[in-house]
C-alpha positions, 0 to 999 in steps of 0.5 A: 876102934880101928877104921876098917871095923868101924866102916864095916859096922856102919855098912851093916847097920845101914843095910839093916835099916833099909832091909827093915822096910818089909812092905811086900812080905807076907805077915805071919802070924795074924794080928790076933795071938795064935795058940799052937796045937799040941802037935805044932809044939813037939811033933816027935820025941828026939832019938837022943832023949833020956827020960830018966836023966831028964827027970833028974835034971828037972827036979834039981833045977826046980829045987834050985840045986842046979842052974837053969841054963838059958841062951839067946842066939841070932843064927842069921839063917845059919849063914856065917861070916864066911857067907856059907850056910852051915846048920851043923856049925850052928848046932855045934855052937848050941851044943857047946852052950849046954843050955836048957832053953834057947831062943833063936832069931832069924831061923828057918822053920819049914817042916820035913827034911827040906834044907829050910827045916832048920828048927827041927834039925837043930832040935834033933842035933842038940838033944832037945826035948821040944821045939817050937817055931814062931815064923813071922814071914815067908821068904824065898827059902822058907818060913823065917822068924823066931824059934824056941828049943827046950830040954824040958816039955813045952806045954802051951805056946802063944804067938803074938804079932808085934809088927809096926806099920810096914816095917819087917814083920816081928813076933813074940813066942810066949811059952809055958815050960814045965820043970818038975811041976814048976811052970816057967814062962818064956817070952822070946822075941826079936825087935825091929831096927827103928826107934819108933818101931822098937818103942811100940814093940816094947809097949806091946811086950810089956802088955803081953807080960802083964797078961799072965802073971804068976810064974817065973818069967824069962824074957829074951831075944835080939832087942836091937837096942844098943844105947843103955840109957835110951827111953826104950831101955829105961822103960824095959828096965823099970818093968823088967829090971836089969838085963844080962847083956853085953857086946854080941854083934858083930860076932867078929868084933862084938861091940853092940849089946843087941841081945838081952835076957831078963828074969823075974822075979828079982829073987832068982839069981842070974849071971851070964855073958856072951859065949866066945869061941872061934867057931861062934865068931864065924858061925853067925853074925851074932854071938850067943848070950848065955845065962845061968838062973838059980830058981827059987822054990816053987811056992815062993817063986809064984808068989813073988812073980805075981806081986812084981808084975 
């Protein structure tokens, strides 16, 4: 690796390590899981929604005739490598992914038309059916944390706090998404920077996964782990299988495979990789990770997932 990119990468990692000690920051959600009310999942139908086209897409996806397109994207508060915050630029990247379900990390999620209402704005600008926020803390410029955008209805959402000690607050969005009668469970998260922190978070994630067996399962997010053979990676692989993952950070020189996507049961065919474009390289410090999943039939998917967990 050239000297300057290597030096810059070391500085970024060191800055992240120090930043992870969020001692004085307010933690959201509380220690117990929070089940969101209906109006907190989808406050309004987006103007660009087409119900007839949506029904056709859902049916084809549930039958396995069309791939379910999923993505995980750390948007860095929509602040790019040029230090400019530009939500429209992130929206253009998301539209180019043509994803049905997108897990977002480091996104602002206030309501209304304030500048920090990034989740709502991105849902509107990308034609999503529903959006849900999982903020983990309050920053000077608004609520901050994870989010989930979906082209299909989100029926139920549970927010889990997986913060470890005094490190930066972290959370999990655990959502049931309906695709033409098939319930797909999606777990979206963002792990911490320290190995001891990630170990506890991995243990808790696997506990959450076991709580509701019986549906096709997608787990995705910024896992902040880049060593394939680490104890944490082996533990996750043992329970979840091999993830879709490749170098996604930093976006201008994507080297570290921080972002990952798992799909269970293993009978679901999945393939994917990092989305690379000139716009994506500058829009955030991560590149989006995208995967296509061909779902099994309704009956076999439910039976196989329950047995695998």
